N, C-alpha and C positions, 0 to 999 in steps of 0.2 A: 251327108255333108253338113247339114245344118246341125244335126245332133252332135257332131264332132266339135263344132265351134263352141256350143253351149258347154260341153264337157270340159273343153280346154279353158274356157273362161272360169268355170267353177273350180277347176284344179288351180288355176293361176290365183284366184282370190283366196283359196284355202292356203296355198303356199305363201302368199304375202302375209296373210294373217299370222301363220305359224312363225315366219321370220320376224315379224314385229314383236310377237310375244317373247321370242327367244332373246331378242335384243333388249327388251325391257327387263327381262329376268336377269340378264347379265349386266344391266345398268349402262349399256352402251348406246342407248337411244337418246338423242338430244331431247330435252324437254320441249313441250309444245310452245310454252311461253316462257321466256326468261323470268326468273323470279325477281321481283322488285324488292329493294331493301325496304325494311319496315319503317313506317313513319315514327317520328319522335314520340308521338302520343302512344302508339302501340308499344313501343319499347318501355316507356315509363310505366304504362299499365301492367305490363308483364312483370316488371321489377317489383311494383307494389304488390301484385298478387303473390309472387314468390316470398316476399318479406312477411305478408300476412300469414301464408301457410307455415313459415318457419316459426313464427310467434305462436300459432295455434299448436304446433307440435310441442313447443316448449311449455305450454300451459295444460299438459295432460293431467286431468284430475287424479287419475289412479297413481301416477308417478309422484304427484304432490303429496297424496296421502301416505304413500310408502316412505317418502322422505321425512314426513312429520313423525311417523311411527319410529323410524330409525333414530331421529333426534331424541325422542322421548326415551327410548331404550338406552341410548348413550348417556343421557343425563342421569338416568337411574343408576347405571354402572359407576359413573363418576361421582355421584352424590350431589350433583348440582340441583338447585331448585328448578322446578318445572315452570 
């Protein structure tokens, strides 16, 4: 009798775990804590970081070199002074 109870408890725990995993996978499980809105400082820091990353992407040295070579070639074709 005692062995049956432990088997039943083990099976119940296994089933609950499997159900929870399935609900998480399907996205139907409510989050443990509701997400709080970001503070103004966090939002500003994130925007600043994104802006810096965009500026960095725009300052790609290889791209600048390629553009300078393209300008030099175009000026040679047109005959403009370099």
